[in-house]
LODRENLO-121662 format. One record per residue (C-alpha): x, y, z; residue in three letters. Coordinates in nm, 3 decimals, padded with zeros to 5 digits. Layout:
BEGIN
SITE    east   north      up residu
SITE       X       Y       Z    Ala
...
This chain:
BEGIN
SITE    east   north      up residu
SITE -11.840 -02.853  07.167    Unk
SITE -11.961 -02.514  07.061    Unk
SITE -12.230 -02.513  07.345    Unk
SITE -11.962 -02.606  07.614    Unk
SITE -11.780 -02.307  07.494    Unk
SITE -12.044 -02.075  07.520    Unk
SITE -12.139 -02.184  07.847    Unk
SITE -11.754 -02.100  07.918    Unk
SITE -11.735 -01.773  07.799    Unk
SITE -12.054 -01.705  08.069    Unk
SITE -11.913 -01.847  08.307    Unk
SITE -11.580 -01.626  08.323    Unk
SITE -11.805 -01.343  08.331    Unk
SITE -12.007 -01.414  08.585    Unk
SITE -11.683 -01.481  08.776    Unk
SITE -11.518 -01.159  08.691    Unk
SITE -11.902 -00.964  08.802    Unk
SITE -11.906 -01.173  09.075    Unk
SITE -11.517 -01.075  09.239    Unk
SITE -11.562 -00.700  09.065    Unk
SITE -11.440 -00.508  09.374    Unk
SITE -11.187 -00.308  09.505    Unk
SITE -10.906 -00.495  09.602    Unk
SITE -10.828 -00.497  10.014    Unk
SITE -10.529 -00.295  10.033    Unk
SITE -10.319 -00.163  09.694    Unk
SITE -10.035 -00.311  09.842    Unk
SITE -09.764 -00.457  09.595    Unk
SITE -09.858 -00.767  09.716    Unk
SITE -10.190 -00.810  09.625    Unk
SITE -10.179 -00.652  09.251    Unk
SITE -09.898 -00.817  09.152    Unk
SITE -10.133 -01.108  09.297    Unk
SITE -10.452 -01.055  09.109    Unk
SITE -10.215 -00.957  08.815    Unk
SITE -10.090 -01.363  08.765    Unk
SITE -10.468 -01.427  08.854    Unk
SITE -10.620 -01.205  08.579    Unk
SITE -10.406 -01.373  08.316    Unk
SITE -10.492 -01.731  08.463    Unk
SITE -10.790 -01.635  08.315    Unk
SITE -10.711 -01.517  07.977    Unk
SITE -10.490 -01.770  07.922    Unk
SITE -10.819 -01.967  07.994    Unk
SITE -11.012 -01.755  07.752    Unk
SITE -10.754 -01.789  07.484    Unk
SITE -10.750 -02.125  07.530    Unk
SITE -11.130 -02.108  07.479    Unk
SITE -11.041 -01.941  07.161    Unk
SITE -10.782 -02.104  07.028    Unk
SITE -11.052 -02.446  07.054    Unk
SITE -11.313 -02.191  06.850    Unk
SITE -11.057 -02.124  06.526    Unk
SITE -11.010 -02.546  06.549    Unk
SITE -10.580 -02.529  06.715    Unk
SITE -10.622 -02.744  06.975    Unk
SITE -10.292 -02.842  06.984    Unk
SITE -10.255 -02.467  07.038    Unk
SITE -10.490 -02.468  07.309    Unk
SITE -10.409 -02.737  07.464    Unk
SITE -10.036 -02.544  07.540    Unk
SITE -10.210 -02.282  07.708    Unk
SITE -10.375 -02.493  07.967    Unk
SITE -10.028 -02.480  08.088    Unk
SITE -09.970 -02.132  08.146    Unk
SITE -10.329 -02.124  08.293    Unk
SITE -10.193 -02.362  08.562    Unk
SITE -09.837 -02.227  08.617    Unk
SITE -10.047 -01.827  08.648    Unk
SITE -10.277 -01.972  08.863    Unk
SITE -10.020 -02.072  09.110    Unk
SITE -09.827 -01.791  09.057    Unk
SITE -10.124 -01.626  09.164    Unk
SITE -10.170 -01.766  09.519    Unk
SITE -09.751 -01.784  09.540    Unk
SITE -09.759 -01.427  09.584    Unk
SITE -09.998 -01.370  09.833    Unk
SITE -09.912 -01.675  10.086    Unk
SITE -09.579 -01.754  10.014    Unk
SITE -09.381 -01.462  09.789    Unk
SITE -09.057 -01.227  09.975    Unk
SITE -09.119 -00.893  10.010    Unk
SITE -08.786 -00.808  09.700    Unk
SITE -08.986 -01.130  09.484    Unk
SITE -09.306 -00.934  09.526    Unk
SITE -09.104 -00.640  09.434    Unk
SITE -08.922 -00.737  09.084    Unk
SITE -09.262 -00.903  09.020    Unk
SITE -09.361 -00.554  08.987    Unk
SITE -09.114 -00.418  08.736    Unk
SITE -09.166 -00.363  08.400    Unk
SITE -08.911 -00.583  08.223    Unk
SITE -08.728 -00.296  08.090    Unk
SITE -08.548 -00.310  08.376    Unk
SITE -08.396 -00.610  08.311    Unk
SITE -08.396 -00.730  08.645    Unk
SITE -08.275 -01.151  08.672    Unk
SITE -08.563 -01.395  08.772    Unk
SITE -08.386 -01.684  08.840    Unk
SITE -08.514 -01.590  09.214    Unk
SITE -08.852 -01.658  09.099    Unk
SITE -08.873 -02.050  09.215    Unk
SITE -09.111 -02.315  08.903    Unk
SITE -09.355 -02.516  08.976    Unk
SITE -09.201 -02.735  09.174    Unk
SITE -09.087 -02.545  09.471    Unk
SITE -09.435 -02.312  09.505    Unk
SITE -09.647 -02.613  09.557    Unk
SITE -09.306 -02.748  09.775    Unk
SITE -09.393 -02.366  10.008    Unk
SITE -09.801 -02.466  09.989    Unk
SITE -09.730 -02.759  10.173    Unk
SITE -09.563 -02.494  10.486    Unk
SITE -09.866 -02.253  10.468    Unk
SITE -10.224 -02.359  10.683    Unk
SITE -10.496 -02.206  10.466    Unk
SITE -10.367 -02.358  10.144    Unk
SITE -10.445 -02.724  10.218    Unk
SITE -10.740 -02.792  10.106    Unk
SITE -10.668 -02.606  09.769    Unk
SITE -10.303 -02.808  09.717    Unk
SITE -10.411 -03.148  09.714    Unk
SITE -10.586 -03.049  09.407    Unk
SITE -10.303 -02.895  09.248    Unk
SITE -10.080 -03.159  09.326    Unk
SITE -10.279 -03.374  09.117    Unk
SITE -10.336 -03.193  08.833    Unk
SITE -09.949 -03.173  08.806    Unk
SITE -09.934 -03.580  08.847    Unk
SITE -10.160 -03.646  08.574    Unk
SITE -10.160 -03.380  08.326    Unk
SITE -09.840 -03.223  08.333    Unk
SITE -09.632 -03.495  08.128    Unk
SITE -09.899 -03.418  07.813    Unk
SITE -09.921 -03.047  07.906    Unk
SITE -09.530 -02.996  07.829    Unk
SITE -09.567 -03.271  07.509    Unk
SITE -09.765 -02.988  07.381    Unk
SITE -09.561 -02.645  07.485    Unk
SITE -09.222 -02.839  07.341    Unk
SITE -09.328 -03.041  07.037    Unk
SITE -09.334 -03.385  07.163    Unk
SITE -09.505 -03.722  07.077    Unk
SITE -09.817 -03.568  07.220    Unk
SITE -09.850 -03.295  07.024    Unk
SITE -09.710 -03.444  06.665    Unk
SITE -09.996 -03.711  06.752    Unk
SITE -10.292 -03.510  06.769    Unk
SITE -10.173 -03.252  06.491    Unk
SITE -10.147 -03.586  06.223    Unk
SITE -10.450 -03.799  06.397    Unk
SITE -10.705 -03.541  06.518    Unk
SITE -10.829 -03.445  06.808    Unk
SITE -11.066 -03.644  07.014    Unk
SITE -11.405 -03.436  07.158    Unk
SITE -11.442 -03.610  07.395    Unk
SITE -11.072 -03.523  07.548    Unk
SITE -11.094 -03.169  07.476    Unk
SITE -11.460 -03.115  07.689    Unk
SITE -11.230 -03.257  07.982    Unk
SITE -10.955 -02.999  07.902    Unk
SITE -11.178 -02.686  07.885    Unk
SITE -11.397 -02.809  08.169    Unk
SITE -11.024 -02.893  08.339    Unk
SITE -10.967 -02.510  08.272    Unk
SITE -11.294 -02.423  08.388    Unk
SITE -11.233 -02.586  08.692    Unk
SITE -10.919 -02.344  08.727    Unk
SITE -11.106 -02.049  08.641    Unk
SITE -11.337 -02.153  08.936    Unk
SITE -11.041 -02.152  09.168    Unk
SITE -10.903 -01.814  09.019    Unk
SITE -11.165 -01.673  09.121    Unk
SITE -11.204 -01.789  09.471    Unk
SITE -10.873 -01.640  09.476    Unk
SITE -10.935 -01.328  09.360    Unk
SITE -11.293 -01.292  09.583    Unk
SITE -10.974 -01.385  09.892    Unk
SITE -10.786 -01.004  09.742    Unk
SITE -11.135 -00.813  09.814    Unk
SITE -11.077 -00.917  10.160    Unk
SITE -11.474 -00.958  10.123    Unk
SITE -11.636 -01.157  10.448    Unk
SITE -11.803 -01.451  10.230    Unk
SITE -11.752 -01.307  09.890    Unk
SITE -11.608 -01.753  09.777    Unk
SITE -11.880 -01.863  09.855    Unk
SITE -12.004 -01.648  09.611    Unk
SITE -11.816 -01.811  09.374    Unk
SITE -11.818 -02.169  09.515    Unk
SITE -12.266 -02.071  09.346    Unk
SITE -12.178 -02.075  09.045    Unk
SITE -12.106 -02.450  09.065    Unk
SITE -12.531 -02.446  09.029    Unk
SITE -12.563 -02.296  08.735    Unk
SITE -12.225 -02.411  08.505    Unk
SITE -12.216 -02.770  08.681    Unk
SITE -12.200 -02.893  08.304    Unk
SITE -11.874 -02.658  08.202    Unk
SITE -11.718 -02.771  08.548    Unk
SITE -11.515 -03.116  08.526    Unk
SITE -11.673 -03.300  08.797    Unk
SITE -11.738 -03.717  08.783    Unk
SITE -12.095 -03.741  08.696    Unk
SITE -12.224 -03.813  09.104    Unk
SITE -12.111 -03.484  09.163    Unk
SITE -12.260 -03.297  08.908    Unk
SITE -12.614 -03.434  08.913    Unk
SITE -12.603 -03.388  09.278    Unk
SITE -12.510 -03.046  09.155    Unk
SITE -12.782 -03.019  08.939    Unk
SITE -13.028 -03.145  09.123    Unk
SITE -12.979 -02.921  09.413    Unk
SITE -12.997 -02.621  09.164    Unk
SITE -13.338 -02.729  09.023    Unk
SITE -13.441 -02.780  09.364    Unk
SITE -13.299 -02.402  09.452    Unk
SITE -13.554 -02.290  09.165    Unk
SITE -13.828 -02.468  09.238    Unk
SITE -13.853 -02.362  09.579    Unk
């Protein structure tokens, strides 16, 4: 587990290094979108920090935060109205009402109307379908949270959560690449799959194939 957490930290650094380029423009929409994507990566880092500190139930609550921040980032870029972007760009001291911002389900429904999000949407919907109830339980001190706090957190489950979080970080990295406007930078982010396959949530057949391709590339 410790090795996975350390490798995951290296993956985060690699993602940020790969996308360390100026934005395509300094419009409020792009600036707000990048803020939300970086917030998602921050939640992922906090999740790992809490796991290392022996606080897994609190870490699980941050998985939901990471998911929502990433979804918000994509929604800002592709779906938000100008006034919604403006609202998200204002300091909280203005006291603006946030009721005009959609919750998760509405954002996903909006994604369905954007052709360029056709590949991303199924991944987000699948995660919501399988993980949302347990994640909500950890946020709201429900059955999952109370049971894990009482009986302990199984290591295999913690490993899967870290890998799922890393998958989301990879999505955030690809989104940050899009925001730079640099052609094919997304592919550079995706190539990190080869080096960090052990940190990501794949089925074992796909993991072995990625690792084999990586070893083949190193030997050629």
